[in-house]
C-alpha positions in Angstrom: -133.6 55.7 -1.1 -130.9 54.9 1.4 -128.5 57.5 2.7 -125.6 56.9 5.0 -124.5 60.2 6.3 -125.8 63.8 6.5 -127.3 65.9 3.8 -130.6 67.0 2.4 -133.2 65.0 0.4 -136.1 66.8 -1.1 -138.8 66.8 -3.9 -138.7 63.0 -4.5 -141.5 60.6 -5.3 -140.9 57.2 -3.9 -143.3 54.2 -4.5 -143.3 50.6 -3.4 -139.8 50.1 -2.1 -139.1 46.5 -1.2 -135.4 46.6 -0.7 -132.9 48.0 1.8 -131.6 47.5 5.3 -134.4 45.1 6.2 -136.7 48.0 6.8 -138.0 48.6 3.2 -138.6 52.3 4.0 -139.1 55.0 1.4 -136.2 57.2 2.8 -133.7 55.9 5.2 -131.0 57.9 7.0 -128.7 55.4 8.7 -125.2 55.2 10.2 -123.3 51.9 10.1 -119.7 51.5 11.3 -118.8 55.2 11.4 -117.2 55.9 14.7 -118.9 58.5 17.0 -115.6 60.3 17.2 -116.4 61.7 13.7 -119.0 64.0 15.3 -122.7 64.3 14.3 -124.5 64.0 10.9 -127.5 66.2 10.3 -130.1 64.8 7.8 -133.0 66.9 6.4 -135.8 65.5 4.3 -138.7 67.6 3.0 -141.3 67.9 0.2 -141.1 64.2 -0.5 -144.1 62.1 -1.5 -143.8 58.5 -0.3 -146.4 55.9 -1.3 -147.0 52.2 -0.6 -143.8 51.2 1.2 -143.5 47.7 2.6 -141.9 49.2 5.7 -141.8 52.7 7.2 -142.4 55.7 5.0 -139.3 57.4 6.5 -136.7 56.0 8.9 -133.6 57.0 10.7 -131.2 55.2 13.0 -127.7 54.0 13.6 -126.3 50.5 14.1 -125.2 51.2 17.7 -124.5 54.2 20.0 -120.8 53.7 19.1 -121.6 54.9 15.6 -121.8 58.6 14.6 -125.1 60.2 15.7 -127.7 61.1 13.0 -130.0 64.0 13.8 -132.9 63.8 11.4 -135.3 66.6 10.5 -138.3 65.2 8.6 -140.7 68.0 7.6 -143.4 68.8 5.0 -143.5 65.3 3.5 -146.6 63.4 2.4 -146.5 59.7 3.3 -149.3 57.4 2.1 -150.0 53.8 3.0 -146.7 52.8 4.7 -146.5 49.1 5.7 -144.9 50.1 9.0 -144.8 53.5 10.7 -145.2 56.7 8.6 -142.0 57.8 10.4 -139.9 55.3 12.4 -136.9 56.6 14.2 -134.6 54.2 16.2 -134.1 54.6 19.9 -130.4 55.1 19.1 -131.1 58.5 17.6 -130.5 61.1 20.3 -132.6 64.0 18.9 -134.3 65.3 15.9 -137.5 66.9 14.6 -140.6 65.5 12.8 -143.1 68.2 11.9 -145.7 69.3 9.4 -146.0 65.9 7.7 -149.1 64.3 6.3 -149.2 60.6 7.2 -152.2 58.8 5.8 -153.3 55.2 5.7 -150.8 53.8 8.1 -151.4 50.3 9.2 -150.6 50.8 12.9 -149.2 53.9 14.7 -148.4 56.8 12.5 -145.0 57.3 14.2 -142.5 55.6 16.4 -140.1 58.3 17.9 -137.7 58.2 20.8 -138.1 60.8 23.5 -135.4 63.1 22.2 -137.2 63.6 18.9 -139.7 66.5 18.7 -143.1 65.6 17.2 -145.0 68.8 16.1 -148.0 69.4 14.0 -148.2 66.2 12.0 -151.6 65.5 10.3 -152.4 61.8 10.6 -155.4 59.7 9.6 -157.0 57.7 6.8 -156.3 58.5 3.2 -160.0 59.4 2.8 -159.8 61.8 5.7 -157.1 63.9 4.0 -159.4 64.7 1.1 -156.6 64.6 -1.5 -157.5 65.6 -5.0 -157.3 62.0 -6.4 -155.3 59.6 -4.3 -156.2 56.6 -6.6 -154.3 58.4 -9.4 -151.4 59.4 -7.1 -152.6 63.0 -7.0 -151.9 64.0 -3.4 -152.4 67.8 -4.0 -154.7 69.5 -1.4 -158.2 70.6 -2.2 -159.8 73.4 -0.2 -161.3 70.9 2.2 -158.1 69.2 3.2 -157.2 69.2 7.0 -153.6 69.9 5.9 -154.5 73.2 4.3 -153.3 76.2 6.4 -152.2 73.7 9.1 -148.4 74.0 8.8 -146.0 76.0 10.9 -144.1 79.1 9.8 -141.0 76.9 9.3 -142.0 75.4 6.0 -139.6 75.2 3.0 -139.8 78.3 0.7 -141.5 76.3 -2.0 -143.5 73.0 -2.2 -142.9 69.8 -4.2 -144.2 71.6 -7.3 -142.2 74.8 -6.7 -145.3 76.7 -5.5 -144.3 79.5 -3.0 -145.1 78.8 0.6 -147.3 80.2 1.9 -149.5 80.7 -1.2 -150.4 84.3 -0.7 -153.4 83.9 -3.0 -154.8 81.5 -0.5 -153.6 82.4 3.0 -150.7 83.7 5.0 -150.4 80.2 6.6 -148.3 77.3 5.3 -149.9 74.0 4.5 -148.7 70.7 6.0 -147.3 68.0 3.7 -145.4 68.2 0.4 -148.0 70.3 -1.4 -149.3 73.8 -0.9 -152.9 74.4 -1.8 -153.5 76.1 -5.1 -157.1 77.2 -6.0 -158.4 75.6 -9.2 
């Protein structure tokens, strides 16, 4: 999914992207040839599940600092086996926020972020360490033993990928990290 401009992207399942802007990312927010005099574009992405990308799971940037600034906020996404970074943001991005994501199975560093981008409360590690219900069948829901359970901040979206209310009051008063809120079987 490639987006030039601001907006909000949520509740998508992306698998095996091999096209787009030479980065092959699952979700890309990018500015090309839009003069900076047009202001700033704000881009939000949440509750997305991104699996097996050739490049970064999520990416943001602009062609040059002469182009309009993109300020990304990537939160409560589940990113599995990216070929590059789980989240890769170009040094041309002046600020943004990356928080409460689950990034699993990354081949190198989980994230590449410039100094102006806030990195808070992301759960990173191997796919096995996340204890998903059944990752081999693309079931990235959280079991009771997941480190993402009750690990989110109080700024989660009102509902998860499956439209389950956050936080799930039957489980806890705390939000979960990633695209899915834990639901007891």
